[in-house]
C-alpha positions in Angstrom: 15.5 91.7 17.2 16.7 87.9 16.9 17.6 85.9 20.3 20.5 84.4 20.5 22.2 82.5 23.1 25.1 80.5 23.3 24.7 76.9 22.1 27.3 74.5 23.1 25.3 71.7 22.1 27.4 68.2 21.2 25.2 67.8 18.1 23.7 69.3 16.0 26.2 72.4 17.9 26.6 75.9 17.1 26.8 76.8 13.5 28.7 80.4 12.6 26.2 83.5 12.9 27.5 84.8 8.8 26.7 81.4 7.7 22.8 81.4 9.2 22.3 84.8 7.6 23.6 83.8 4.9 21.3 81.5 4.7 18.2 83.3 5.6 18.9 86.0 3.0 19.4 82.5 0.2 16.7 81.1 1.6 13.7 81.9 -0.6 15.5 82.6 -3.8 18.6 80.9 -4.5 20.8 82.9 -6.9 18.4 84.4 -8.9 16.7 81.2 -9.4 13.5 82.2 -8.3 13.7 78.7 -5.9 15.1 77.4 -2.4 18.6 75.5 -3.0 16.0 72.9 -1.2 13.6 73.0 -4.7 17.2 72.9 -7.1 17.0 69.7 -9.0 20.7 68.3 -7.6 20.8 67.2 -11.8 20.9 71.1 -12.2 23.7 73.5 -12.9 23.0 75.0 -9.7 23.2 73.0 -7.2 26.1 71.2 -9.4 28.3 74.0 -8.6 27.1 74.4 -4.9 28.2 70.7 -5.1 32.0 71.0 -6.6 32.6 74.1 -4.6 32.1 72.4 -1.8 34.4 69.5 -2.4 36.8 72.3 -3.9 36.9 74.0 -1.1 37.1 71.2 1.6 39.8 70.0 -0.9 41.4 73.1 -0.1 41.2 73.6 3.7 42.8 69.8 4.3 45.3 69.6 1.8 43.9 66.8 -0.7 45.6 65.6 -3.6 43.7 64.2 -6.9 44.4 60.8 -4.6 41.5 61.5 -3.0 37.3 61.3 -3.5 35.4 63.6 -1.2 32.1 62.4 -1.1 28.6 63.6 0.6 26.3 61.0 2.0 23.4 60.5 3.7 22.7 58.1 7.3 25.1 59.7 9.8 28.8 58.5 10.8 26.9 55.9 12.1 26.2 54.2 8.4 30.2 54.1 7.8 30.7 52.3 11.1 29.1 49.3 9.2 30.3 50.7 5.2 33.7 50.8 5.8 33.7 47.2 7.1 31.5 46.0 4.8 33.3 48.1 1.6 37.1 46.4 3.5 36.9 43.7 5.4 37.4 39.8 4.2 36.1 36.8 5.6 39.8 36.3 5.8 40.8 39.3 6.7 41.1 41.0 10.1 40.8 44.9 11.0 42.1 46.7 13.9 40.4 49.1 15.9 41.2 50.9 19.1 38.6 51.6 22.2 38.8 54.3 23.7 34.9 55.6 23.8 31.2 54.4 23.2 31.5 54.7 19.4 35.0 53.4 18.6 32.6 49.8 20.9 29.5 50.8 18.4 31.7 50.8 15.6 33.9 47.3 16.9 30.1 46.2 16.7 29.3 46.4 13.1 32.3 45.3 12.2 32.4 42.0 13.4 29.3 41.5 11.2 31.5 41.2 8.5 35.0 40.1 9.3 37.6 39.6 12.1 38.1 42.5 14.4 41.5 42.7 16.5 41.5 45.0 19.5 44.6 46.7 19.6 44.0 48.5 22.5 40.8 49.5 24.1 41.1 52.3 27.2 38.9 51.3 29.3 39.0 51.3 33.1 37.1 48.8 35.4 34.2 51.3 34.8 34.2 50.7 31.6 35.0 54.4 31.6 36.7 56.5 28.9 39.8 59.1 30.3 42.5 58.6 28.6 44.2 58.3 25.0 46.9 55.3 24.4 50.2 56.7 23.0 52.3 54.3 20.4 53.8 52.1 23.0 50.3 50.7 24.2 48.9 49.4 20.8 49.5 45.9 19.8 49.1 45.8 16.1 48.2 43.5 13.4 50.9 44.0 10.4 48.3 42.4 8.3 45.4 44.1 9.1 43.2 45.3 6.8 43.0 48.9 8.0 43.9 50.9 11.7 40.2 52.5 12.6 40.0 55.0 15.5 37.7 57.5 17.2 39.5 61.3 16.9 37.4 63.0 19.3 34.9 61.2 22.1 32.1 63.1 22.6 31.1 62.0 25.4 34.4 61.3 27.4 36.0 64.4 26.5 39.3 62.6 24.9 40.9 63.4 21.6 44.0 62.0 19.8 46.6 65.2 19.4 49.0 62.5 17.7 47.6 59.9 15.6 48.5 56.4 16.1 50.9 55.4 13.4 49.7 52.3 11.4 52.7 49.1 10.3 53.4 50.1 6.6 51.2 48.8 4.1 48.3 49.3 6.9 46.1 52.5 6.7 44.6 54.0 9.0 40.9 54.6 8.9 39.4 57.3 11.3 36.1 58.7 12.8 36.1 62.3 12.9 32.7 63.0 13.4 33.4 65.4 16.5 36.8 67.6 15.6 36.9 67.1 11.7 38.0 70.3 10.7 39.4 72.1 13.7 42.7 72.2 12.8 44.7 70.9 9.5 46.1 66.8 9.8 48.7 64.9 7.6 46.3 62.8 5.8 48.9 60.6 3.9 48.5 57.9 6.4 45.3 57.6 5.6 42.8 55.1 3.7 39.8 56.6 4.3 38.0 59.3 7.4 34.7 60.7 7.8 32.9 62.9 9.8 29.2 63.5 9.8 28.4 67.2 10.1 26.5 68.3 12.5 29.2 69.0 14.6 32.1 71.9 12.9 30.9 71.4 9.3 27.1 72.0 8.9 23.8 70.7 9.8 22.8 66.7 11.0 22.1 65.0 7.2 25.0 65.0 5.1 28.6 62.6 6.0 31.6 63.9 4.0 33.3 60.7 3.5 37.2 61.5 2.5 38.6 58.0 0.4 42.1 57.6 -0.9 41.4 55.8 -4.7 43.7 53.1 -3.7 41.7 52.1 -1.0 38.9 52.6 -3.1 40.6 50.0 -5.1 40.2 47.7 -2.0 36.5 47.4 -1.9 34.7 44.1 -2.3 32.0 45.0 -5.3 29.3 42.4 -3.7 27.9 45.6 -1.4 24.9 47.3 -1.8 24.5 49.9 -3.8 23.9 52.7 -0.8 26.9 51.6 0.9 29.3 51.0 -2.4 31.7 53.8 -1.6 33.0 52.9 -5.4 29.6 53.7 -6.7 29.2 56.7 -5.4 32.9 57.6 -5.6 32.0 56.8 -9.7 29.0 58.1 -9.4 30.7 61.9 -7.7 27.7 61.1 -4.6 25.3 61.8 -7.1 23.9 57.9 -7.5 21.2 59.4 -5.4 19.3 62.3 -4.2 21.7 63.6 -1.8 20.9 65.5 0.9 21.1 69.0 -0.9 20.9 71.7 1.5 22.9 70.4 3.9 25.8 70.3 1.3 24.4 73.7 0.2 25.6 75.0 4.1 28.7 72.5 4.4 29.9 74.9 1.7 29.1 78.5 3.5 30.8 76.7 6.6 33.8 76.2 4.5 34.0 79.4 2.8 33.4 81.0 5.8 36.6 78.7 7.6 38.1 80.4 4.5 37.4 83.8 4.8 38.7 83.3 8.4 42.4 82.5 8.1 41.6 78.9 7.0 42.6 76.3 9.7 45.5 77.9 11.3 43.4 80.2 12.7 41.2 78.4 13.7 43.0 75.5 15.6 44.4 78.9 17.2 40.9 80.0 18.2 40.5 76.3 19.5 43.9 76.3 21.9 42.8 79.7 23.2 39.5 78.6 23.7 39.7 75.3 25.1 43.1 76.7 27.2 40.4 79.1 28.6 37.9 77.2 30.2 40.5 74.4 31.3 42.2 76.8 33.2 39.2 77.7 35.3 38.7 74.0 35.7 41.7 73.1 37.2 42.0 76.7 39.6 39.2 75.4 41.3 39.8 70.7 41.7 37.7 70.1 44.6 34.9 72.3 42.7 35.5 71.6 39.4 36.8 67.9 38.6 37.7 66.5 36.0 38.4 62.7 35.8 40.6 62.9 31.6 44.1 62.8 31.9 45.7 66.2 30.5 47.2 64.3 28.1 44.2 63.0 26.2 41.8 66.6 26.8 40.1 67.8 24.0 40.0 70.5 22.3 35.9 70.2 21.8 34.1 68.5 24.0 35.0 69.5 27.7 33.8 67.2 30.5 33.9 67.9 34.0 31.6 67.6 37.6 30.8 69.3 40.2 31.8 68.0 43.5 30.1 64.3 42.0 27.8 66.4 43.0 24.5 65.8 40.4 21.6 68.2 42.7 24.3 71.0 41.7 25.0 70.3 38.4 21.6 70.5 37.4 21.4 73.8 39.3 24.2 75.2 37.2 22.6 73.6 34.1 19.2 75.4 35.1 20.8 78.5 35.3 22.8 78.2 33.2 20.2 78.4 30.5 18.4 81.1 32.4 21.5 83.3 32.1 21.6 82.0 27.7 24.1 79.8 28.3 22.8 76.7 26.2 23.4 72.0 26.0 25.8 72.0 29.6 23.9 69.0 30.6 26.8 66.2 30.6 25.9 62.9 28.1 23.1 60.8 29.7 25.4 57.8 30.2 28.6 59.5 32.5 26.0 62.6 33.9 27.8 66.2 34.8 28.6 68.8 32.9 29.7 69.1 29.0 30.6 71.8 27.3 31.1 71.4 23.9 33.5 74.2 21.9 33.1 73.4 18.5 34.9 75.7 15.6 31.5 78.0 15.5 31.2 78.8 19.2 32.7 82.2 19.3 35.2 83.2 22.0 32.4 85.0 24.0 31.0 82.6 24.5 33.9 80.5 26.5 34.2 84.2 28.2 30.3 84.4 29.0 30.8 80.6 29.7 33.4 81.1 32.7 32.2 84.7 33.9 29.1 82.4 35.2 31.1 79.7 36.7 33.1 81.9 38.4 30.0 83.3 39.6 28.4 80.4 40.6 31.1 78.7 42.4 30.9 82.2 44.9 27.4 80.9 45.5 28.1 77.7 45.8 31.7 76.9 46.2 
């Protein structure tokens, strides 16, 4: 019998079990071709069907009309940190960035290589830690910005934009949605571009989805290298070079799974139930389970907390949890503590098992 644990890794993260079972069944012979998907030509009809179906499903789940292009690219979200300003940020323009954690700081660093960056808000405290998401009134926005960039969910800090920022008229939003894309529906109208590497909610590591509005594409520069040119990838339907075919194939299956369970409305309901259960457990014992994340900024995807600021006890918690089949709970190395990443594919039963373990742990050590 296959041994499975509950995976709380921040990424690569859990994948839906039905998807893994389908992939296992098709691994050696996809659709009667006598080949694995990993062996199919990316120019052939079998992979072409996989590619186009994944794009269609992505559009349908997020309500993207014909004003949008959906790209499957390599390089992770970190590549988009420089690809976006390289394409859009001309030397005489300024881009607005909201800094709410480590990843948005990295995005700012990359953007500064291509033009001026204006920090609309930096949420760091005196120690450089991030515990909240700024409201609209705290943003210092440039009405002539090339775009307004933000990171929708912060895996390390455990914070998340529940309400997206509003850009000035004529300024498009640009978002790194790496760790919470597809957890719920949202209105794409204010966006020019949003992107996410797959290894949280969409699929395995190796592919990054970039959704870019055609009007935004028209603002792209022509003098950028082909491999980071949004125009070239859009004109070639993400087939300018060999795409990460196997990762796209699995992403397509994850999208089908999302559709089969009732789409993003049902996914949001499940995610809120899981997060609510875990936060209630933490809040019930605030002297033992400690979190400094502001309540209105708490992430539904990445729940972070400390255990009495006791690193030895936290290490014991992670070790005993792993022995109980609950893996990936160690906090990020830069902040320590505990982190449970409860992405789409983490079942309610997994969070129930974690909460039960936490109750047992506090009985022994509280």
